[in-house]
C-alpha positions in Angstrom: -92.7 -161.6 -60.0 -91.8 -162.3 -56.4 -92.4 -165.6 -54.8 -94.8 -164.8 -52.0 -96.0 -168.3 -51.3 -94.8 -170.8 -48.7 -92.2 -172.2 -51.2 -93.4 -175.7 -50.5 -90.9 -178.5 -51.0 -90.1 -181.9 -49.5 -88.3 -181.1 -46.3 -86.8 -184.6 -45.8 -85.5 -184.7 -49.3 -84.0 -181.2 -49.1 -82.3 -182.1 -45.8 -80.8 -185.2 -47.4 -79.7 -183.2 -50.3 -77.8 -180.5 -48.6 -76.9 -181.8 -45.1 -74.5 -184.6 -45.7 -73.3 -187.2 -43.1 -69.9 -186.1 -44.2 -69.2 -182.4 -45.1 -67.6 -181.7 -48.4 -64.8 -179.8 -46.6 -63.7 -181.0 -43.2 -63.6 -178.4 -40.5 -60.5 -177.6 -38.6 -60.1 -178.9 -35.0 -60.5 -176.2 -32.4 -56.9 -176.6 -31.4 -55.9 -175.5 -34.9 -57.5 -172.1 -34.7 -55.4 -169.0 -34.1 -56.3 -166.8 -31.1 -57.4 -163.9 -33.4 -59.9 -166.2 -35.2 -61.2 -167.6 -31.9 -61.8 -164.1 -30.5 -63.7 -163.0 -33.7 -66.0 -166.1 -33.3 -66.5 -165.3 -29.7 -67.5 -161.7 -30.4 -70.0 -162.8 -33.1 -71.6 -165.5 -30.9 -71.9 -163.0 -28.0 -73.6 -160.5 -30.3 -76.1 -163.2 -31.3 -76.9 -164.0 -27.7 -75.3 -167.5 -27.7 -75.2 -169.0 -24.3 -71.7 -170.6 -24.9 -69.6 -168.1 -26.7 -66.6 -170.4 -26.4 -68.1 -173.0 -28.6 -66.6 -172.9 -32.1 -69.3 -173.9 -34.6 -68.3 -176.3 -37.3 -69.4 -174.0 -40.0 -67.0 -171.3 -38.8 -64.2 -173.9 -38.4 -64.8 -174.8 -42.1 -64.9 -171.4 -43.6 -61.8 -170.3 -41.7 -59.8 -172.6 -44.0 -59.9 -169.6 -46.3 -58.7 -167.0 -43.7 -59.0 -163.9 -45.8 -62.6 -164.6 -46.8 -63.4 -165.7 -43.3 -62.3 -162.5 -41.7 -64.1 -160.3 -44.3 -67.2 -162.4 -44.0 -67.2 -162.3 -40.2 -66.6 -158.6 -40.2 -69.6 -158.1 -42.5 -71.7 -160.5 -40.4 -70.8 -158.7 -37.2 -71.5 -155.3 -38.7 -74.9 -156.4 -39.9 -75.8 -158.3 -36.8 -75.1 -155.1 -34.8 -76.3 -152.7 -37.6 -78.9 -150.2 -38.0 -81.9 -152.5 -38.5 -83.9 -153.3 -35.4 -83.1 -156.9 -34.3 -86.6 -158.3 -34.7 -87.0 -156.8 -38.2 -83.6 -158.2 -39.2 -84.5 -161.7 -38.0 -87.9 -161.6 -39.7 -86.1 -160.9 -43.0 -83.5 -163.6 -42.3 -86.1 -166.2 -41.6 -87.8 -165.5 -44.9 -84.4 -165.6 -46.7 -83.5 -168.9 -45.1 -86.8 -170.5 -46.0 -86.7 -169.3 -49.7 -83.2 -170.5 -49.9 -84.3 -173.9 -48.5 -81.3 -173.6 -46.2 -81.5 -176.1 -43.3 -78.5 -174.8 -41.3 -79.4 -171.1 -41.8 -83.1 -171.6 -41.1 -82.5 -173.7 -37.9 -79.9 -171.4 -36.5 -82.1 -168.3 -37.0 -85.2 -170.1 -35.5 -83.1 -170.3 -32.4 -82.0 -166.7 -32.6 -85.6 -165.5 -33.3 -86.8 -167.3 -30.3 -84.2 -165.6 -28.1 -85.7 -162.3 -29.4 -89.2 -163.3 -28.4 -90.7 -164.7 -31.7 -93.5 -167.1 -31.1 -93.8 -170.4 -32.9 -96.8 -169.0 -34.7 -94.7 -166.0 -36.0 -91.9 -168.3 -37.1 -94.4 -170.4 -39.0 -95.9 -167.3 -40.7 -92.4 -166.2 -41.7 -92.1 -169.4 -43.7 -95.2 -168.3 -45.7 -94.1 -164.7 -46.0 -96.5 -162.1 -47.2 -98.9 -164.8 -48.2 -99.5 -165.6 -44.5 -101.3 -162.3 -43.8 -101.5 -160.8 -40.3 -98.4 -158.6 -40.7 -98.2 -154.9 -40.0 -97.7 -152.7 -43.1 -94.0 -152.4 -42.3 -93.5 -156.1 -41.6 -95.2 -157.0 -44.8 -92.8 -154.6 -46.7 -89.8 -156.3 -45.1 -91.0 -159.7 -46.3 -91.9 -158.3 -49.7 -88.4 -156.8 -50.0 -86.9 -160.2 -49.3 -89.2 -161.9 -51.8 -88.7 -159.4 -54.5 -84.8 -159.3 -54.1 -84.6 -163.1 -54.3 -87.1 -163.4 -57.2 -86.3 -160.3 -59.2 -83.0 -158.9 -57.8 -84.7 -155.6 -57.1 -87.3 -153.9 -54.8 -90.5 -152.5 -56.2 -91.3 -148.8 -55.7 -94.4 -149.7 -53.6 -92.3 -151.9 -51.2 -89.5 -149.3 -51.1 -91.7 -146.4 -50.3 -93.4 -148.4 -47.5 -90.0 -149.2 -45.9 -89.0 -145.6 -46.3 -91.9 -144.6 -44.0 -90.1 -146.2 -41.1 -86.4 -146.6 -42.0 -83.8 -143.9 -42.6 -81.3 -143.9 -45.5 -78.7 -146.0 -43.6 -81.3 -148.7 -42.9 -82.5 -148.7 -46.4 -78.9 -149.2 -47.7 -78.3 -151.9 -45.1 -81.4 -153.9 -46.0 -80.4 -155.2 -49.4 -76.8 -155.7 -48.2 -78.1 -157.8 -45.4 -80.3 -159.9 -47.7 -77.3 -160.5 -50.0 -75.2 -161.6 -47.0 -77.5 -164.2 -45.9 -78.3 -165.5 -49.4 -74.5 -165.9 -49.8 -74.2 -167.7 -46.4 -77.0 -170.1 -47.4 -75.1 -170.9 -50.7 -72.0 -171.8 -48.8 -73.7 -173.9 -46.1 -75.8 -175.8 -48.6 -73.0 -176.3 -51.1 -70.5 -177.5 -48.5 -73.0 -179.8 -46.9 -72.2 -178.3 -43.5 -73.4 -180.7 -40.7 -76.1 -179.5 -38.3 -75.1 -178.1 -34.9 -76.6 -179.8 -31.8 -80.0 -178.2 -31.2 -80.4 -176.9 -34.7 -83.9 -178.1 -35.9 -83.1 -177.8 -39.6 -86.1 -177.0 -41.8 -88.6 -178.0 -39.1 -90.5 -175.2 -37.3 -88.2 -175.8 -34.3 
């Protein structure tokens, strides 16, 4: 059974649990990064519409301590961020993923990205509540259902799949569960490593 509710929890307690004053793995200093890694980070930040592409986020300076995983992860992230799914539809899904994962860093960063794409505060609030919020188009509701079902049941129901297939082609249908898995995995890493929040990241607040 998919979790279609707001996934209510104590925001302050969750922030205290997974955002430590000290991260579990200290990030590298910017001066320690090789030029290939720096350029990879710049490309990803540019594709996300970041205003300062030369800023090297602490999360990326942490994961790069495992260079092979970092490069694979960044390649996947870049592919998905510039993939077949429309940007607003992708961000709607990621917002729902981040909230269900109770992931302060991921939620806050994607609130910022969603606002760049024109999401209103009301839309972001409704994304927290997912399909239970109502007011979605049939296709939007199916995107949210797909996220909820994958996280709760590790699959997508025929009803949700068939609704998505009305609007998406085969490549988009393949990409969707891959994208959900990518951002679930990212939330795991950020939460487990207690990655510190970036300046301007609102955490689990509406933003």
